[in-house]
Steps between C-alpha positions, in 0.01 A plus 500: 500500500622486144851467619427195697371363170843556340656306794264202473529501117882490511506231766241285306698552172814402683370164611354430158829563329701299750282195438524561133883523507510172689282344235731637216818400689377136556378472132810692365265714301530850347235702334558790248186711447486734203231760493455695172437861598495662160516378136549778241550377146784236548633632830389364826570617856510197708508477883700207615486350842703210642368281786743242633573386857745775550285790405195360683696440813658843504161664434356317783775618743478854376107494549526344840759751643317793348173389659669480842652841440170657400342361810791633710470837336142553628651551856848632406348766264176577678592856583585577142269723319553313166484138596287419182765640281762299670303168462430594131875541442577178662241318280646668191839385606382145533339512157837630358675206667260258342553634157873453550469151634277347237671673195710280265521825277736782542233771435263389766789447736597868437136604583517326831858611565427858440173470701711367794747799477233770468277369786816434705573857456164622612514286798851613607404867481170412683601704804582812297799651680842575362667179600211308323536698189879444490460133550224467243707683248810291563284184465314592192819633318703200578217273379484703186831347403358158503177611330728638223702185471175299458385747224840446322439122531161549337659696211773230470242224493343648197777287314290191585156616384339433825532610864406166659854438645393170656530331147839644423709437808720214343549706182602812700755300697680380176455814300784749512275803428209390724711451813482882551139451616640288787714780609215763487281266692767448776528886516131531545501246773794658676314826520181358616653269760736794626831304425837691511531780363120561530462412863447835653132531405369212723583647833397837395161355392428433868355851512175319392229382743602179668220283331653615172846385616340177600339430166712699243858513636515133629295261310391642168671797326850411595454136412363598151861517376590150621175372361593649158845334519335165593286524183801593278758274667522247213647767266784628729846404383794410735641862494161647592460253784853585640432858494165462662657263770777768569253798536244314710752348737666844558138646567436219743823566698449887482141502622582245781781731615318828481207361706734449787574868527144635429268626782171559302285190551340503167835556315649203683220276360538663163869433491411129611273487194782631282731235630241215433443634141870467437477148657223411250693640198812337586334154521331561174833585346648186646243304295194417710201717402259278696703564824496876438116480447463289820691757711310793329176357621608407857674842533187686389313345795736565785610838383150634456419390851830640626394852355152463655657426842724806456198701390322395830807605705530841325127548531500445869814702557364834361660457165850460634722271277829523687601168665702682760177637656345145523577236754303263715215481243452121575325620821272759330419313184555123555309376195659741247843432633439109469395548133801726462732248639361203302544700186864584595577142564345405165729772345800357664410152390429342842446127444141393405347853452406589151821701424721192586371284225603763223799659646665169618426335169635791306826505708552129468426501124766782475738276703442211263579697179829647641586793263779689692603613863351851447141378436538234778607754763273793411190258532602378844616852606153648379312230714716604800426866448129420476505345837704784630264789402204287595616430856620872523151608406343260757740615776426871444128470469381198713719477805631756760349821625228703309686803363214712363286747696477448887121558462384241252225262410639236274256214450342257242170673476435471130335168445452544128873538436571183721243301298662615175838387632355175635392397153857493392680349791389141441628511144819636623542184720370222263518627142873415446419125584189493277670676197810279506295191461264660228771669291794257486365174366849404394719505818822717517780263594714649772797304616735700738721427804345571836705811561386662166132387581522698823696789357178715450402426860852587626513822310159596629606437865803699427296789374266489797812519735652786305165684485475462882864613556464816284163615643516418878538822698509641855504848623885515533562333161656686202312436180722287281385647164607855625861375500475429118270777418614563159453126408166486688371793291641348179334164571167643622476696187523194278853576386394856421250379241215759599751778442642359174160450353358849595757766549755360238217469239335836554754740638683579187185503275349746741808710526529515115132578476552804741796613296303476175213678646716788627743535212264427199129487585494814729836630384642554140185330322287748691709781396510416132161330489170617646618801712711641231221476232263670742757777568551566134136498422436751782784705363374503143141583616633787715698624197191495272308680770756762540475595133177660583261509804216496251417148374277653225799674350690173476201340348474762218872498449490118442200535271705757289798288493285197389337715221853608376599141499195409281568779261870401457390132441244613234765678309 
């Protein structure tokens, strides 16, 4: 019963914070609260909290999604022996996220940041098998790089005499020494939001339970990096923004391409998340932090629901995640598939669903500020790839024949999970329209020819056509990806990134460690160290014992020698 209390509390808090954020937004009001935790002589430890429309709105969304995920977990995790532990971990995760969102201070950001990393690790290894342990270790070690860069930024900020970065952003931008904080913050954000070259941990983290993926790896943890960049965006120089734009656009393209060659349902959605994170970061680098934040919120809604639908499908298919075994699910699970399709349409940017308002606006904003042909093309190609893998996923799972066990019962029997999903579906449909009126009081002027206005829609339709062409199959068809098997494997493995970030990092250290162990630790050091000392001591004791078998004789002989020594010294 206490878990239901958590659900109701989070839901109530979410609604309260949403109303507060609207109030702050309309009044253009920000609040900084300082709580003096400890005063010792002349030193004070002060906890600072920043409440503005952005932090309150993000907290509201996080709490709403987590309340729905907790409700969904009652059914999804009901067979689990440790449901209580799972819910407590989720609650701790939400509190860490709150700490990160409301902090204008690098120290308290680090507390939330590290809390996210640690609890994320606990949730990824929740199922306690070798795959989970490997995924958890990869996740936590990659995120350590970001933690270390934040620690270095904290040390570097000692030059200012305060860690409240919010007051120093303009100074940091113009100060040659302080621009390094910007680079460190970008590095931290790249690791947490899984951009190239740190991308391999996000698909690996799908070893976690599906409710965790819905909350952690779609809407909160991975967007923490983007949120940090939104907070710091006023201090980034042009070079930093160019660098960020290049990395995020490549990630967006790479993830979209990899999703077209993947067969694991959860990994496809994870790669889709990765693509959208690159999308957010690239528009932030192009100069509109508000648009990045807008897409962050909208994406959190439909991606959380997408994961929940995937969890429902996996749950009913006896924990099978391979989309090749699915098919015809629209007959067996009509409501789940409807939700799934609505989320997929929102992801593609189908007109007048919530994803359309952010995605279309971002693309048109990019078209207005023409930078170069590379950025222009990679944006539109990524939109096409998004539609392509989405339609491929729909084609494999929804239509055609059911390819799993001949004897099966696949049905939507779990009403609790459906209720949890129903809470999100209305927001997925209407929230884009609501937020665009609330957030953008100054209208963004878009003036483009009709062809360029329709370009996003054209690429989306091209992507759908391509997705249909590459995935349609009959019994006598050859699989097209088998003809280019090396390239298929290369793209499916995210340009070999999981191999680069695991084997290339740990093969030689492990090899050298084994060499060191054999040659030194259990080799020559052993011979000249402890073993040799033991051997010599045994030899000496045996030698003294061989002088006489009678210990008393030796004792008296030593005593006589001692007396002689004393007599010599006395003379």
